[in-house]
Each structure stands twice: as C-alpha cells, then as structure tokens.
C-alpha positions as CSV (number, residue, x, y, z in Angstrom):
1,M,-2.6,-47.9,-23.8
2,S,-4.0,-47.8,-19.9
3,N,-2.0,-47.3,-16.9
4,S,-3.0,-49.0,-13.5
5,D,-4.3,-45.5,-12.4
6,G,-6.8,-45.5,-15.2
7,T,-4.9,-42.9,-16.9
8,T,-3.9,-43.1,-20.9
9,N,-0.6,-42.1,-22.1
10,S,1.0,-42.7,-26.0
11,G,4.0,-41.0,-25.7
12,G,5.7,-43.4,-23.7
13,G,4.9,-41.8,-20.3
14,P,5.3,-41.3,-17.3
15,F,7.4,-38.6,-17.4
16,Y,9.8,-36.7,-14.8
17,W,11.4,-33.7,-14.4
18,C,15.2,-34.1,-13.9
19,L,16.5,-31.3,-11.5
20,R,20.1,-32.7,-12.2
21,H,19.8,-31.9,-16.2
22,N,16.5,-29.8,-16.2
23,R,15.1,-32.1,-18.9
24,V,11.8,-34.2,-19.3
25,E,12.9,-37.9,-18.6
26,T,10.7,-41.4,-18.9
27,D,11.0,-44.5,-17.7
28,R,14.0,-45.6,-20.3
29,N,16.3,-42.7,-19.3
30,V,15.1,-41.6,-15.5
31,C,17.4,-40.3,-12.9
32,P,17.4,-41.6,-9.2
33,A,14.4,-40.5,-7.6
34,R,16.5,-38.0,-5.0
35,V,16.8,-35.7,-8.4
36,T,13.6,-36.2,-9.8
37,M,9.7,-35.1,-9.8
38,G,7.0,-36.6,-10.7
39,P,5.3,-39.2,-12.5
40,Y,3.5,-36.8,-14.5
41,R,1.0,-37.9,-17.4
42,S,3.1,-35.8,-20.7
43,P,5.8,-34.1,-21.1
44,S,4.3,-31.0,-20.6
45,E,3.7,-31.3,-17.6
46,A,6.6,-32.6,-16.2
47,E,7.8,-29.5,-17.8
48,Q,5.7,-27.3,-15.5
49,A,6.6,-29.2,-12.4
50,L,9.1,-26.2,-10.9
51,A,6.6,-23.9,-11.7
52,R,3.8,-25.4,-10.0
53,V,5.8,-26.2,-6.6
54,A,6.6,-22.5,-6.7
55,K,3.2,-21.2,-6.9
56,R,2.1,-23.7,-4.3
57,N,4.6,-22.3,-1.9
58,E,3.9,-18.9,-2.5
59,Q,0.0,-20.4,-1.5
60,L,1.3,-21.9,1.3
61,D,3.4,-19.3,2.7
62,A,0.3,-16.8,2.4
63,E,-1.6,-19.5,4.4
64,D,0.9,-19.6,7.1
65,A,1.3,-16.1,7.1
66,Q,-2.4,-15.4,7.7
67,W,-2.9,-18.1,10.3
68,T,0.4,-16.9,12.3
69,G,-0.6,-13.2,11.9
70,E,2.2,-12.2,10.0
71,Q,2.5,-9.8,6.6
72,P,3.7,-12.0,3.6
C-alpha cells in the first residue's frame, strides 16, 4: 500500500507513540495529538521516538553551549 508521501506500509500504519500510555498506537486506536508523537512509518520507529528526541535535545544543547561559549 502506498501513502501520499510515497512511502509504503504493510503493517496498518501510520504509527504513533502515545505519551499517556507509553505504547505504539495506530490510526485505529490513536490518542489525541497533544499526547502522541508521530506519525512514523513503522512500530519500531514509533518505539524509538523518545530516544530520538533525547538525542536531538543533547545535540541542540551542545550547539547552544558552543554558540554562547558556555560549557555543556
């Protein structure tokens, strides 16, 4: 099955990470957008959402510290 963005999924996606329930959800059972992250192409990508955010935040904090001359 092809999505409008050209990606394909065969597992019932798109997938979301629910911050309320700490689980992967799909369009069939997704919580409101204010408590979800996504969409992602696979359950695995959704499960990694918080780790990816933490890594990006670390990178941005380091860039900010370098920009301002502070120690991270």
